[in-house]
C-alpha positions in Angstrom: -66.4 -8.8 -14.2 -65.6 -11.4 -16.8 -62.7 -10.9 -19.1 -63.8 -10.6 -22.8 -60.7 -12.2 -24.0 -61.2 -15.2 -21.7 -65.0 -15.9 -21.6 -66.2 -18.1 -18.8 -66.9 -21.7 -19.5 -70.6 -22.5 -19.8 -70.5 -26.0 -18.3 -73.7 -28.0 -18.1 -75.1 -28.6 -14.6 -75.0 -32.1 -13.2 -76.2 -33.0 -9.8 -73.6 -34.3 -7.4 -75.1 -37.8 -7.3 -75.2 -38.0 -11.1 -72.1 -39.1 -12.9 -71.0 -37.0 -15.9 -71.7 -38.9 -19.1 -68.7 -39.2 -21.3 -70.8 -38.3 -24.3 -71.3 -34.8 -22.9 -67.6 -34.0 -22.5 -67.1 -33.2 -26.2 -69.6 -30.3 -25.8 -67.3 -28.5 -23.4 -65.7 -25.5 -25.1 -62.0 -25.9 -25.2 -59.6 -23.0 -25.4 -56.8 -23.3 -27.8 -54.6 -20.6 -26.0 -51.3 -21.8 -24.6 -51.4 -22.9 -21.0 -48.4 -20.7 -20.2 -50.6 -17.6 -20.5 -52.7 -18.9 -17.6 -49.7 -19.2 -15.3 -48.4 -15.8 -16.3 -51.7 -14.1 -15.5 -51.9 -16.0 -12.2 -48.4 -15.0 -11.2 -48.9 -11.3 -12.1 -52.1 -11.1 -10.1 -50.3 -12.1 -6.9 -48.6 -9.6 -4.7 -44.9 -9.9 -4.3 -43.8 -12.1 -1.3 -41.9 -10.0 1.2 -38.4 -11.2 2.1 -38.4 -13.1 5.3 -36.8 -11.2 8.2 -33.2 -12.0 9.0 -32.8 -14.4 11.9 -30.3 -13.4 14.5 -27.6 -15.9 15.1 -24.9 -16.1 17.7 -22.3 -15.2 15.1 -24.2 -12.1 13.9 -24.8 -10.9 17.4 -21.1 -11.3 18.3 -20.0 -9.5 15.1 -22.4 -6.6 15.6 -20.1 -4.5 17.8 -16.9 -5.2 15.8 -18.7 -4.3 12.6 -20.0 -1.1 14.2 -16.5 0.0 15.4 -15.0 -0.9 12.0 -17.5 1.3 10.3 -16.7 4.2 12.6 -13.0 3.6 12.0 -13.3 3.6 8.2 -15.5 6.7 8.3 -12.8 8.4 10.2 -10.2 7.3 7.6 -12.2 9.1 4.9 -12.4 12.3 6.9 -10.6 15.2 5.2 -7.6 16.6 7.1 -6.8 20.2 7.4 -3.4 22.0 7.2 -2.3 23.7 10.4 -2.0 27.5 10.6 -1.0 29.6 13.6 -4.4 29.4 15.3 -4.4 25.6 15.0 -0.9 25.4 16.5 -1.9 27.5 19.4 -4.9 25.3 20.0 -2.7 22.2 19.6 -0.2 23.1 22.3 -2.7 24.6 24.7 -2.4 23.7 28.4 -6.0 22.7 28.3 -5.3 20.0 25.7 -5.3 17.2 28.2 -8.8 18.0 29.4 -10.0 18.4 25.9 -8.5 15.1 24.8 -10.0 13.3 27.8 -13.5 14.8 27.1 -13.4 13.7 23.4 -12.2 10.2 24.2 -15.6 8.6 23.6 -15.7 10.0 20.1 -12.2 8.9 19.2 -12.2 6.1 16.6 -9.0 4.7 18.1 -10.7 4.2 21.5 -14.0 3.0 20.0 -12.1 0.4 18.0 -10.8 -1.0 21.3 -14.2 -1.9 22.6 -14.3 -5.5 21.2 -10.8 -6.7 22.4 -10.9 -4.9 25.7 -14.4 -6.1 26.5 -13.5 -9.7 25.6 -10.4 -9.8 27.8 -12.1 -8.1 30.7 -14.9 -10.7 30.5 -12.2 -13.4 30.5 -10.8 -11.9 33.7 -14.2 -11.9 35.3 -14.7 -15.6 34.4 -11.3 -16.5 35.8 -11.9 -14.5 39.0 -15.4 -16.0 39.4 -14.1 -19.5 38.9 -11.2 -19.2 41.4 -13.6 -17.7 43.9 -16.0 -20.6 43.5 -13.2 -23.1 43.9 -11.8 -21.4 47.0 -15.3 -21.1 48.6 -15.9 -24.8 47.9 -18.9 -24.1 45.7 -17.3 -26.4 43.1 -15.9 -30.0 43.4 -12.6 -30.1 45.3 -10.7 -31.8 42.5 -10.9 -28.6 40.4 -7.7 -26.5 40.7 -7.4 -22.8 41.3 -6.1 -21.1 38.2 -2.8 -19.5 39.3 0.7 -19.3 38.0 4.1 -17.7 38.7 4.6 -14.2 37.4 8.2 -15.0 36.4 7.4 -15.8 32.8 5.6 -12.4 32.4 8.6 -10.6 33.9 10.8 -12.3 31.3 8.6 -11.7 28.3 7.4 -8.2 29.1 10.4 -6.5 27.5 9.9 -8.6 24.3 6.3 -7.4 24.1 7.3 -3.8 24.7 9.9 -4.0 21.9 7.4 -5.6 19.5 5.0 -2.7 20.1 7.7 -0.1 19.8 9.1 -1.5 16.6 5.6 -1.9 15.1 4.7 1.7 15.8 8.1 3.0 14.7 7.8 1.0 11.4 4.3 2.5 10.8 5.5 6.0 11.5 8.4 5.5 9.1 5.9 4.7 6.4 3.9 7.8 7.3 7.1 10.0 7.2 8.1 8.5 3.8 4.6 9.2 2.4 4.8 12.8 3.7 8.2 13.3 2.1 7.0 11.9 -1.2 4.1 14.3 -1.3 6.4 17.2 -0.3 8.5 16.4 -3.4 5.4 16.1 -5.6 4.0 19.5 -4.4 7.3 21.3 -4.8 7.9 19.6 -8.2 4.5 20.7 -9.4 5.1 24.3 -8.3 8.6 24.3 -9.9 7.3 22.8 -13.1 4.5 25.4 -13.4 7.0 28.2 -12.7 9.3 27.0 -15.5 6.4 26.7 -18.0 5.2 30.2 -17.1 8.6 31.8 -17.5 9.9 29.7 -20.4 7.0 29.4 -22.8 6.0 32.5 -24.7 4.7 33.5 -28.1 1.2 33.8 -29.5 1.4 30.3 -31.0 1.9 28.7 -27.6 -0.9 30.5 -25.7 -3.6 27.8 -25.9 -1.1 24.9 -25.4 0.5 26.7 -22.5 -2.8 27.2 -20.7 -3.8 23.6 -21.2 -0.3 22.4 -20.0 -0.6 24.4 -16.8 -4.0 22.9 -16.1 -2.5 19.4 -16.7 0.3 20.2 -14.2 -2.3 21.3 -11.6 -4.4 18.1 -12.2 -1.4 15.8 -11.6 -1.4 15.9 -7.8 -5.2 15.7 -7.8 -5.1 12.6 -9.9 -2.4 11.1 -7.7 -4.5 11.8 -4.6 -7.6 10.1 -6.1 -5.4 7.2 -7.2 -4.2 6.6 -3.6 -7.3 7.3 -1.5 -10.1 4.8 -1.8 -13.5 6.4 -2.6 -12.2 9.6 -4.1 -14.4 11.2 -6.7 -11.9 11.9 -9.5 -14.5 13.4 -11.8 -15.7 15.9 -9.3 -12.1 16.9 -8.3 -10.8 17.3 -11.9 -13.8 19.0 -13.5 -12.5 22.5 -12.6 -9.2 22.0 -14.3 -9.7 19.6 -17.3 -12.1 19.7 -20.1 -14.9 17.1 -20.4 -13.1 15.1 -23.2 -9.9 15.0 -21.2 -11.7 13.8 -18.1 -13.3 10.9 -20.0 -9.8 9.8 -21.2 -8.4 10.1 -17.7 -11.2 8.2 -16.0 -10.9 5.4 -18.6 -7.2 4.9 -17.6 -6.2 2.4 -15.0 -3.4 4.6 -13.8 -4.7 8.1 -13.9 -1.6 10.0 -12.7 0.4 8.4 -15.6 -2.3 9.4 -18.0 -1.9 13.0 -16.9 1.8 12.7 -17.5 1.1 11.5 -21.0 -1.0 14.6 -21.5 1.8 16.8 -20.3 4.4 15.1 -22.5 2.2 15.4 -25.6 1.6 19.1 -24.8 5.3 19.7 -24.5 5.8 18.2 -28.0 3.3 20.7 -29.5 5.1 23.7 -28.1 7.3 25.9 -30.3 10.4 25.7 -28.1 14.1 25.3 -28.5 15.2 21.8 -27.9 17.2 22.8 -24.8 14.1 24.3 -23.2 12.0 21.4 -24.1 14.5 19.0 -22.6 14.7 21.1 -19.5 10.9 21.0 -19.1 10.7 17.2 -19.8 13.3 16.6 -17.1 10.8 17.9 -14.5 8.6 14.9 -15.2 11.1 12.7 -13.4 9.8 14.1 -10.0 6.3 13.0 -11.0 7.3 9.5 -11.9 9.3 9.1 -8.6 6.3 10.3 -6.6 4.0 7.8 -8.3 6.5 5.0 -7.6 7.0 5.7 -3.9 3.3 6.2 -3.3 2.3 3.0 -5.1 4.9 1.1 -3.2 3.6 2.4 0.2 0.0 1.7 -0.7 0.5 -1.8 -2.1 3.2 -3.2 0.2 2.4 -3.2 4.0 4.7 -4.0 6.9 5.6 -7.7 6.7 2.5 -9.5 7.7 4.4 -12.0 9.9 5.5 -9.1 12.1 1.9 -7.8 12.4 0.5 -11.3 13.2 3.2 -12.0 15.7 2.4 -8.8 17.6 -1.3 -9.5 17.5 -0.9 -13.1 18.7 1.5 -12.0 21.5 -1.0 -9.5 22.8 -3.9 -11.9 22.7 -2.0 -14.7 24.6 -0.6 -12.2 27.0 -4.0 -10.9 28.1 -5.6 -14.4 28.0 -3.2 -15.6 30.7 -2.8 -12.3 32.6 -5.7 -12.9 35.1 -4.1 -16.3 36.0 -0.7 -14.7 36.6 -2.1 -11.8 38.7 -4.6 -13.8 40.8 -2.4 -14.5 43.8 -1.4 -10.8 44.1 -4.5 -9.1 43.0 -7.5 -11.4 43.6 -10.6 -9.6 42.1 -8.4 -6.6 41.1 -7.3 -8.7 38.1 -10.5 -7.4 36.4 -9.6 -3.7 36.4 -5.9 -4.6 35.9 -6.7 -6.6 32.8 -8.9 -3.8 31.5 -6.2 -1.2 31.9 -3.5 -3.4 30.4 -5.6 -4.3 27.4 -6.7 -0.7 26.8 -3.2 0.6 27.0 -1.3 -2.0 24.9 -4.0 -2.5 22.3 -4.3 1.2 21.9 -0.6 1.5 21.0 -1.0 -1.4 18.5 -4.1 0.2 17.0 -2.3 3.5 16.4 0.5 1.7 14.6 -2.1 -0.1 12.3 -3.9 3.2 11.5 -0.8 5.1 10.4 0.6 2.2 8.4 -1.5 3.5 5.5 -0.1 7.1 5.5 -2.2 8.9 2.8 -5.6 9.1 4.5 -3.7 10.7 7.4 -2.3 13.5 5.3 -4.1 16.7 4.3 -3.9 15.9 0.6 -7.1 17.7 -0.4 -5.8 20.9 1.2 -2.3 20.5 -0.4 -3.9 20.1 -3.9 -6.0 23.2 -3.3 -3.0 25.2 -2.3 -1.1 24.1 -5.4 -4.0 25.1 -7.7 -4.3 28.4 -6.0 -0.6 29.1 -6.2 -0.3 28.3 -9.9 -3.4 30.3 -10.7 -2.0 33.3 -8.8 1.3 32.9 -10.7 -0.6 32.9 -14.0 -2.5 36.1 -13.1 0.6 37.9 -11.7 2.9 36.9 -14.7 2.2 40.0 -16.8 2.2 42.4 -13.8 5.6 41.1 -12.6 7.0 41.1 -16.1 5.9 44.7 -16.6 7.4 45.8 -13.3 10.8 44.2 -14.0 10.9 45.7 -17.5 10.2 49.1 -16.0 13.1 48.8 -13.6 15.4 47.7 -16.4 14.5 50.7 -18.5 15.0 52.9 -15.5 18.5 51.7 -14.7 19.6 51.3 -18.4 22.6 53.7 -18.9 21.6 54.2 -22.5 18.2 55.5 -21.5 17.7 59.2 -21.2 14.9 61.1 -19.6 13.9 63.0 -22.8 13.4 59.7 -24.8 16.4 60.1 -27.0 19.3 57.6 -26.7 22.4 58.9 -24.9 25.5 59.2 -27.1 
């Protein structure tokens, strides 16, 4: 159907053999609309061109398995940990644990992350064994040598590799232990700070500020957890404790735990307290600052990279030459021997790398929930405990008489 805005051109008919007279050309209707509209209409009428399919290259194929294992590893790092209770400890030390751990080996992210290096070095062993067999069976030219070497260098360097792995894992566990102790101080400091506020702050003029101050104290470990663990949803975690306006301010801050400390400091200034009590409460913030400093140091400064690289290079060179060293003694057994050695030593190194970043390994979500539950329970039980203590005081007061009149 013709477009009314763009009517078709009524061109005069000329036979193919007849040339078009130049005098007739001025009778052709000429549109004065810009040519760009024509191109826009043509481009809009066409369907979008689909993206061409990605071509598989050798590099993309070789990176497929490592990328898959890395994705599983990172997914495991984001998994929330649980605190142990009595039932979990019984399950943990069960005599059936070895069978249980063996059956769950294929779902372990540590073992799955070993697939690329262990497969590579096992294939290297197969190539070396196949080459040596072909040379010894005279399937290849005689001038090609058999790949073999003395095992003495390995006997001399094996203790060095063992020490490297032990020190690497020990250094990573020390970081894990330091992170655990830092969070123990943060949790205990949070509980102690809340207890001091509940017992020290009273009066009708301080009710609203006291309630807000306690919620800020509860929010501090949550903000610190979100600050340390990548991918945490701070808005979701804080919405049960802070008001919407406060959450906007906290989310806009680069250092959210320190922003919570600023809220706490400003709330302490608004309380009607004696200077001695105010100073005592403000001194509790030192524990929060120390916790932030230790945690930020652990998350931003890894084990010296030269040590990590040295361990990795030592492991790679060790297993590249292992089939050559073992050929005379093992022949084709070098293939399973290399597989077992690579799986064992790279597994130890992988565990050290995983626990080097301690905070994803800790049950921080559960610790924050326990702190919030403990402080909320303390707030609810405050009046009941205070009434019970006052009742005991009146009962044991020597000036109190049973008939309600003071004793002489």
